[in-house]
C-alpha positions as CSV (number, residue, x, y, z in Angstrom):
1,M,4.5,9.8,-10.7
2,S,5.3,8.7,-14.2
3,Y,2.5,7.6,-16.7
4,A,4.0,4.1,-17.1
5,K,4.0,3.4,-13.3
6,L,0.3,4.6,-13.0
7,S,-0.6,2.4,-16.2
8,E,1.3,-0.5,-14.4
9,I,-0.8,-0.2,-11.3
10,T,-4.0,0.2,-13.2
11,N,-3.3,-3.0,-15.1
12,L,-2.7,-4.7,-11.8
13,Y,-5.9,-3.6,-10.3
14,K,-7.8,-4.8,-13.2
15,I,-6.2,-8.2,-13.2
16,M,-6.7,-8.8,-9.5
17,N,-10.5,-7.7,-9.5
18,I,-10.3,-6.6,-5.9
19,Q,-12.5,-3.5,-5.3
20,P,-12.1,-2.2,-1.7
21,L,-15.3,-1.1,-0.1
22,A,-16.2,2.2,1.8
23,D,-13.1,3.9,3.1
24,R,-10.9,0.9,2.6
25,V,-7.7,1.0,0.5
26,L,-5.6,-1.7,-1.0
27,V,-1.9,-1.1,-0.5
28,E,1.4,-2.7,-1.8
29,A,3.9,-2.3,0.9
30,A,7.4,-1.4,0.1
31,P,10.0,-3.9,0.5
32,A,11.9,-4.0,3.7
33,E,15.4,-2.5,3.9
34,Q,18.2,-5.0,3.1
35,K,21.0,-3.0,4.8
36,T,21.5,0.2,7.0
37,A,22.8,3.4,5.8
38,G,26.3,2.3,7.1
39,G,26.5,-0.8,4.9
40,I,25.5,-3.4,7.4
41,Y,23.2,-6.1,6.1
42,I,20.0,-6.9,8.3
43,P,19.1,-10.4,8.6
44,D,15.4,-11.5,7.8
45,T,14.7,-12.0,11.4
46,A,15.7,-8.4,12.4
47,K,13.8,-6.8,9.7
48,E,11.0,-4.3,10.7
49,K,7.6,-4.3,8.8
50,P,7.5,-1.6,6.1
51,Q,5.6,1.5,6.9
52,K,5.6,3.0,3.2
53,G,3.5,1.7,0.3
54,T,1.8,2.3,-2.9
55,V,-2.0,2.7,-3.2
56,I,-3.2,0.0,-5.8
57,A,-7.1,0.6,-5.4
58,A,-9.2,2.7,-3.2
59,G,-13.0,2.4,-2.2
60,P,-15.5,5.3,-3.0
61,G,-15.4,6.5,0.5
62,K,-18.3,7.0,3.0
63,K,-21.4,8.9,2.4
64,D,-20.3,12.3,3.4
65,E,-16.5,11.6,3.2
66,P,-14.9,10.7,-0.1
67,V,-11.5,8.9,-0.1
68,T,-8.7,11.3,-0.7
69,V,-6.1,9.0,-2.0
70,K,-5.9,7.6,-5.3
71,P,-4.2,4.6,-7.1
72,G,-0.5,5.5,-7.5
73,D,-0.1,7.6,-4.3
74,T,2.8,6.7,-2.2
75,I,1.7,6.7,1.5
76,L,3.0,6.3,4.9
77,F,0.9,4.0,7.4
78,G,1.0,2.8,10.9
79,K,3.3,0.0,11.8
80,Y,0.3,-2.4,12.8
81,A,-2.3,-1.0,10.2
82,G,-4.3,-3.1,7.9
83,T,-4.9,-6.6,7.3
84,E,-2.5,-8.7,5.2
85,I,-3.7,-10.6,2.3
86,Q,-1.9,-12.6,-0.5
87,V,-3.0,-12.5,-4.1
88,E,-1.3,-14.6,-6.8
89,G,1.8,-14.8,-4.6
90,K,2.1,-11.1,-3.8
91,D,1.4,-9.7,-0.3
92,Y,-1.0,-6.5,0.0
93,L,-2.7,-4.7,2.9
94,I,-6.2,-3.7,3.1
95,M,-6.7,-0.6,5.4
96,R,-9.0,2.0,6.4
97,E,-8.2,5.5,5.0
98,S,-7.9,6.8,8.7
99,D,-4.9,4.4,9.1
100,I,-2.9,6.4,6.5
101,L,-0.8,8.8,8.0
102,A,0.5,10.9,5.3
103,I,0.9,11.0,1.3
104,V,4.4,11.4,0.3
């Protein structure tokens, strides 16, 4: 990850003043695909929920289990993972670290 992207994420975190607790992670979901690989455009009603995103902030972890992800990591998560929140017009997810499937 480039320094500029990580700096942008850090600045966003400072502006939002949201600090996840325990093993929670704040994620900005990637935008849904607009068209298929074959070039067919997908209507809004048929788009699937994204399962990939970028970590914006992470809590400190539990007593014996520190959080392994850090701001700037690109992750894959379950389809129905997390709670959706909206801050300053942008959508984010807050989820447990255990809902994260992989770091890409």
